[in-house]
C-alpha positions, 0 to 999 in steps of 0.5 A, spaced: 623 508 931 626 504 925 623 503 918 623 497 913 623 500 906 622 495 900 620 497 892 616 492 887 612 493 881 606 490 885 603 491 892 604 487 898 599 483 902 603 484 908 610 485 911 614 479 910 615 475 916 621 474 921 623 482 921 626 484 927 621 490 928 619 493 935 613 497 937 613 504 932 617 501 927 614 502 920 614 498 914 614 502 907 613 499 901 613 503 894 610 500 888 607 502 881 607 509 879 609 513 886 604 509 890 606 507 897 603 502 903 605 503 910 604 498 916 606 500 923 608 495 928 604 494 934 605 489 939 606 482 935 602 485 929 603 489 923 597 494 922 596 496 915 593 502 912 597 507 916 597 514 913 599 521 914 598 524 921 597 517 925 599 517 932 605 514 934 603 508 939 608 510 944 610 517 943 604 521 945 607 528 941 609 524 935 605 523 928 606 520 922 609 525 916 607 523 909 609 527 903 611 526 896 618 525 895 620 524 902 620 517 906 614 517 911 617 518 918 615 520 925 615 527 927 613 531 933 606 534 932 608 541 932 613 540 926 608 536 922 604 542 922 610 547 920 611 542 914 604 541 912 604 549 912 610 550 908 608 545 903 601 548 902 605 555 901 609 552 896 603 549 892 600 556 892 606 560 890 607 555 884 600 555 882 
């Protein structure tokens, strides 16, 4: 489960060609003011508009975890729930 990460001031139409990616790899592109685009490698194509909670194509119990100031990554479904609960708890204590 690899990741390719790029940064530019503009969004991308799609990941660049000829990456040595396999099913389940992520292409993460940061642009603008804390904006992010995420693509998922499935077969011979990149699927765009991937967001928090997306199912991994090969690992049934894995979900995509996306949060501010953390690179998107695959985590187990239960771990994602724990992380999300901690974030909500932290946000409540700050407000």
